[in-house]
N, C-alpha and C positions, 0 to 999 in steps of 0.2 A: 744672223744678228751679226752685226759688227764687233772687232775686238773691242773697241771704244765703249760701246754700248753694254757689252758684257762686265767689263771692268767698271762701267758705273754702277750695274746692278751689284756687283760684289760689294762696291764703296756702300752702297745704300744699305745692303742686308747687313754688314759689319758694323757700318756705323750706326745703325738704329740700337743693334744691342750695347754698342760702346756708349751710346748717349744715354741710355738707361743708366749704366754703371756710372757714368758721369754724372748725372743728374743727381744720383743718390748720394755720389762723393761729395758734391757741393753743397747738398741739404746737409749733410752731416759735418761738413766743414762750417757751416753757418751755426748750427746746434753747438759745435765747440766753442766757438767765437761767444756765443751768447751764454753757454755754460760759464766761460771764464769771465766776463765781463759780470756777469749776475752774482759768481761767488766770490770773485777775487778784487772786484772792482778794475779801475783803470791802471793804479800802479801795480796791483798784483799780476793783472794780465800783460801788462810791460814786461815783469820778470820773465814770464813764460816764454812771451813770444820772442824777447831777445835771446833766450837760451835755445828756442826752437830754431830760430834764424841762424845762430852760429853752428848748430849741431846739421843744418840743411846745406849750408854753405860748404861745411867739411865735406857732407856726404857728396856734394857735387864732385870733388876730388876723390873721395875714399873708393867710388865705385869705378874708378881707372877709366872711364870710358867703355868699360865691358858691357854697359846695357847698351849703348847705342852699337857698339860692334856687332852685337848680337843681332840686331835689327838690320844692320847691313850684310852680314856675311851668311847669316843662316839661309835665308832665302834663296842666295845664291848656290849654295851647297845642296840645297834641296832640288834646284834644277839640274845640277849635274856632277855632284860629288856627294852623294849621301854617305858614303862611307868614311866620310869625314865627321859627320854631324856629332858623334858622340866624342871623341877626342876634343873636338873643338869648343862643344858646351862645358866639358869639364875643365878646359883651359880657361874659359870666360869666368866661371865660377870661383876657381882657386885663386886667379888674378885679383879679383874683385874683394875675396876674403883676405888674402895679404895685405893689399894695398888698404883697405879697412882698418886693418889693424895697426899698421904704421900712422893712419891718420888720427886713430883713437889716442895713440900714445903721444902724438905730437899736440893734440887738441888739450889733453889732460895737463901737458905741461905748460901750455899757455894759461890754463886756468890758474894753475898753480902760482905763474907768476904774478896773474892779476891780483890773485888773493893775498901775496907777500906784499903787494903794494898799497891793497885796500883792503884789509882783514874785515872778513863778514860780508864781503861784497855778494848780493843774493844772486846775481846773474851768474858770477864765476862758479858758485856753490850748485846752482842748478844743472848749469853744463856738465861739472863733475858727474852730479847724479846720472846722465844718460849717455857720457862719452862712450863707455866700453859697449854700447848698443851700435857703434858705427859700422863694425864689420857684419855684423848680422843685417843691418840696412842695407848694407850694399851689395850683399849675396842676393837678398830679397829682390831688388831692383833687378838686378841682372838676370835672375830666375824668371821673374816676370817677362822681361823683355825676350827673353828665349821662347817663352810658351806662345807669345806674340808672334815671334818670327817663324816658327814651326807652325802657325796657321790655325791657333786656337785661341781666339778672342776671349772665349767664356772665361778661363782661368784667370786671364788677366784682369777682366772686369769684377770677377766675384771676391779675387782675394784683395786687388789694389784698388778699387772703387767701390766695394761693399763692405768687406769684412773688416778691414783695417780702419778706414774712417768711421764706420758704425761703432766700434768697440771704444774709442778713444774718449769721446764724450761721455760713455757709460763708466769708464775707468775715472776719468777726473772727477765725475761727480760722486761717485763712491768714495775716494781716498779723500774729498774736500769734506764730504760729509761727516766722514769720521775724525775731522778735526786737522788734517794738512793743510798746509798754506800752499804758498808757490812752488817751493821745493817739492812738495809731494805730487802737486798737480803736473810738473814737468816729467818726473820719473812716470806717472801715469800715462801720459803721452808717449812714451817711448816703448813701455813693457809690450805692447801688442804687436811689435815688431818681430818678436821671437815666434810665436805660432805664425804669423803670416809667411815669414821666411821659411820655416818648415814646411808649410803647406805648398808654398810655390817650388820648391826644390823637387818634393815628391811628385808634382805635375809634370815637371821637365821630365825626369826619370821616367815617368810611364809613358810620354809622348815619344821619347827614343826608344823605347821597348817596342812601342807598337809601329814605329816606322821599320822595324826589323832589319836595319841595313848592318852588315859587319862591319867591324872597326878595321878601319886600314893600320897596318903597322908603321912604324916609323914616321910618327906624327910631327915629331920635332924637326925631321928633316924636311917635312913638306913644303916649307915656305907658310903655311898658314900662320904660324904662330908671330913671325915677323910682319906679314901684311897686316895681322891684327893689331900688333902693338903699334905699328906705324899709323894705322887709321886712328887709332885709341887716344894717343898720345895728346893730338890736338884737342880731342874730345875731353881730355883731362882738365886743360886749360878752359875749353869752353863751357862744361858743365858747372865748374867752379865758379865763373863768372856768370852764368846765367842766373845761379842761386843768389850771387850777390847784387844782380840786378833786381831781384824781387826783394831779397831781404836787408841790402846795406842801408836803406834808408831806416828801418826800424831801429838798427844798431847806432846809427848816427844821430838819429833824431833822440835816442834814450841818452847818448853821451852828451849832446847838447843841452836837451831841454828836459831831461828827466825821464823815470819809468813811466809815470802818467801820461807824458805825450808822446812815448812811444806806444802805449797800450792803446790809445787812441787812433794813432796812424796805423798801427799793426791789424786793429779789429776794422777799420775803414776799409784797408787795403784788402783784406781776406774777405770782403763783401766783392770786391772787383773780382780775386781770382775764384770765388764760387761761380761767377758769371762765365768762367771759360769752358763751361760744360761742352759746347759744341766744339770748340777749336780742340780740345782734348780728345773727345769722341772722334773725330775726323783723324787727326794726327795719329791716333792708335791704329787705325786701318790703313790710311795712306802710305804711311812710312816704307811697310814691306812691299806694298805694290809700287811703289816708285823705284825701290831697291830692283825688283824684278824686271821692271820695264827698262830701266837704264842698263842692265846687266844684258838684256837681249837686243837692246838698240830701238826700242818702240817708242821714239820720240813723239809720234803723232798721238799715240794712245795716252802717253804720259800728259801732254798739254789738254786733251781733252776731260782727263779725270781732273788735272789740276783746276781747271776753270769751273767744272762742276762743283768740285769740293769749295771752291770761293764764293760761288753763288750762294752754297748752303750755309757757309760760315757766317757770311755778312747777314743774308737773309734770317738765320734762325738767333745770332747772337745779339744783333742790334737792338731788338725789342727789350731784352733782358737789362741792357744798360740805360736805353733810354728812360725806363721805368726806374731805375736805380737812382740816374741822375735829376730826374724831376722830383721824385719822391724820396730823395735822400734822407730828410729828417724823419720819415716814417720807418725807414730799414733801420736808422740807428737807435730808434727810439727801442728797439728790442734790446739793447744793451743796458739801457739805463740813462740816467740824464748828463752824467758826466762825459758822455761821449758824443754829445750834440756838437761838439765844434768839429768833428769831423765831418761835417756836411759837405764843406767845400771839397775836401779830399776827395771824397766818393764821387763828386760832379767833374772834377778835372782827370781824375783817372778811369771814369767811365767814358769820356770823350775821347780820352787817349786810346782807349783800347778799340773804340771803333773805328778810328783811323788806321789802327795799326791792320785791322783785320782785313782792309781793302787788300794789302799784300797776300792774303790765302795762306796756305801751307808750305811758304816758299822757303822757311827754315828747314823742312823735312827734304824737299828737292835737293837742295844744296848738300845737305848731310850726305843723303842716298846716293849722291854722286860719287862720294869718297872724298871730297872738298872739304874735310873736318877742318884743315888748316887754316880755310876763308873763315869758317863759322868761327873760329876761336878768335881769329883776328876781329872779326866783327862785333864780337861780345867783348874784347878788350876796348875798344872804342867806345864802343855803348857805355860800359861800366865807367870808363874814365870820365865821359861827359856827364853821366849820372853824378858820380861823386863831387866833380867840380861844381855843378850846378847846385846838388844840394848845399854845400858851403857857401854859394853864393846867394842862394834864394831863401833858405831857412831864416837867417837873421832878419829879412824882409819882410817875408809873409809867413814865417812859422812852419808848421806842418803842411800848409797849403803849397809852399814852395818846394817841399820834397816830392808832392804828387805831380807838380809840373815838371821837375828835373826826370822824374820816372817816366812820364809820357813822351818828353822829347827823347830821351834814351831809347825807348823801345821803338818810336818812329824812325829813329836814324838806323837801329838794327834791321829792321824790316826794309829799309830802303836800300842798305849796303847789299843785302843778301839780294833783293830783286836785281838790280844792276850786274851783280856776278853772275846769277843764273841765266841773264838775259845775253850778256855780252862774252861771259867764259864759256857757260855751257850751250850757247846759242838756242835757247829755248825761248818759244814766244809766250812771254808771262808780261802781265802788266795789271795793273789795277782797275783796267776798265769793266771787266765781268762783275766786279761788286758795286758799280756805281747804281745800276739799276735796283738789285735787291735794297740797297741802301734808301733809295727812293721810295721803293714798298713800304719798308719799316717805319721810315719818317712819316710818311703821309697817314698811314694806318694805325701806327701806334703813337709816335710822337705827337702829333697834332691833338688827338683827344685827350691824351695825358696832360698835356700844357692846359688844354680847357678844362680838364677835371679839376687841376690845381688851383686854377684861377676862381673856379665857381666854388668847390668844395674845401680848399686850403689842402694843407700838408697833413691829411687824414688818413686812416686807414679806409674810410668809407670813399676818399677821394682816388687812393689806388686801386681799390676791389672795382670802382666804376670805369676807372681808366683802362684796366686790364679787361674786364669784360667786353665793353664798346670797342676799343682796341682790337682786341682777340678775335671779335666776330669778324671785323672789317679786313683784318690781316688774313684769316681764313678763308673769307670770301674772295679777295684779291688772288691769293694764292690758287685757288681753285679754278678760278676764271683765266689766269696766265700761267697754269702749271707747266705748259711744253715751253716758255721761254724761262721759266725758272728750273726746268730740269726736273720739276717733281713727279714726273711720270714714273721715272725709275724707282722711286719708294714704293711702288706699287706692283711693278712687273715681277712676275715669279722669276726664279733662275731659271736659265736655258738648260744648263749642265750642272754637275755638282762642283761646288766651290773648291778650287783647287787648293792643297794643302800646303803648298809654298806660298 
C-alpha cells in the first residue's frame, strides 16, 4: 500500500472521530443560540453575543499563537527530537498563560473606558464579568492543540467539541431560569472554561509521561523558544484577525443598528458556523499530517491528501449549506419570530461558505509550512476588506450587507492562500478537485430541496421531505461513484498502527 493511500486511511479514521465531535459541537452551538433567543430575545442575545465576540477576538491574541505553534512543532519533535517534547510543551502553556493575563488586563481596561463614557453599558458590563477567564481559555486551547499534535485526537474531541459546548447551554438555561439576565448568561457561557482547561492540561501531562522520553537540559539555549516565537508572533496577528473576521460584524452591527440587529445577525451567522463541522473535523486531523509531510519533504503525499480532503470537504459540507439556504426561514423559526429578518443573512453566508470550501484546507497547508507571516498578511487584507464593506453595505442593505461583506472577505482570504501555496510553496493545488463533489451535492440535494420548497413551502414538512429524498439520492450517488469520490478510504481497515506523531 502506497504512502499516500496509508495517509488517506489515517485521514479517514481520524476525520471520522473528529467529525462526530464536530457534529456534537455544532448541534450544541445551535442549542446555545436557541436557548439565548428563546430566553433573552434578540436584544438580550445581542448583548451576550457582542460580549462573546469581544472575548473571542481578544482570545485570538491571548493565546499568543501557541496553539498553532504546538500543531507545527510538536509533530516534528515526535519525528526526531523527543527529548524536547516536555520543555517545549511547558513553554507553550506558560507563554499562553502569561499572554492571556496581559490581554485580560487590557480588555478589562477597555471595558472600564467604555463604561466611563457610557455608564451602564450592558455589553461593557458583560465583558467585565468574563474577562478574567481569558488566560484560562488560552491555556485550554494550547493544551488541546498539544494533545492533538501528540497524536491523540480523542481528548481534543471530547473536551473541546463535546464537554465544553454541551455544558454552556445548560449553564445559561440554569442561570436565566434562576432570574439572571444577559449579564448572568454571559458569565454562564464562560465558566465551563475552568474545568475544560483543567482536563486538557492533565491529558497533556499524561501523554508526555507515556511518551517516556527524558528532558534535554539547556532548553532555553536549544533554539526552540526562538523558533517557536518567530513562528507564533505572526500567528498572534493572524489569530486575532481570524476572530475579527468572524465576530467584527456582530460588534459593528450592534454599534450601528443596536443590540437587536446584532442579535439577529449573530444568531444567523452561528447557524453558518455550526455548518462548519466537516471543515473543523478535517482540519483537526490534516494539520499535524501536513506538518509531518512538509518536514519530511513528501510533497506528492501531501498533495494527494489535500485533494482527498478537498473532495470530502465539499461533498459533505455543501448539502448542509444548501438546505440552510433553501429553508432559511425554517431554521430561524427555532429562535422566535423576531429573528425572521435574518433569512437573507443565512442565504448569503451559506453560498459564500460553499464557494470558499472549493479551496479545501488551504490555510492549514500554508500554516504548517511555517509561513505564518503570509497567513497573517492574508487575514489583515481580508479583515480590512470586510470592515470597509460592512460600513459601505450595511447602510444600504442592513444586516444582509454585513453578510455579503463577510462572504467576499472569506473568499479573498482563501484565494490569497491558494495563490501563495501554489506559487511560493510550489505545491499543485487548485479548486478543481472540489467541482465534481459540488456538482454531486447540487444535483442530489439542491434540486430536490428547491422542488420541495416550491411544492410544500418553507415548512418543516418541506425540509424533512427534502432531506429524506435528497439524502437517499446523495447516498446512492456516493455508493455508485465511491472510487472517484475517494470514499473507499472510509471503509479500508488500517494496514498498520496509526503513528503517534
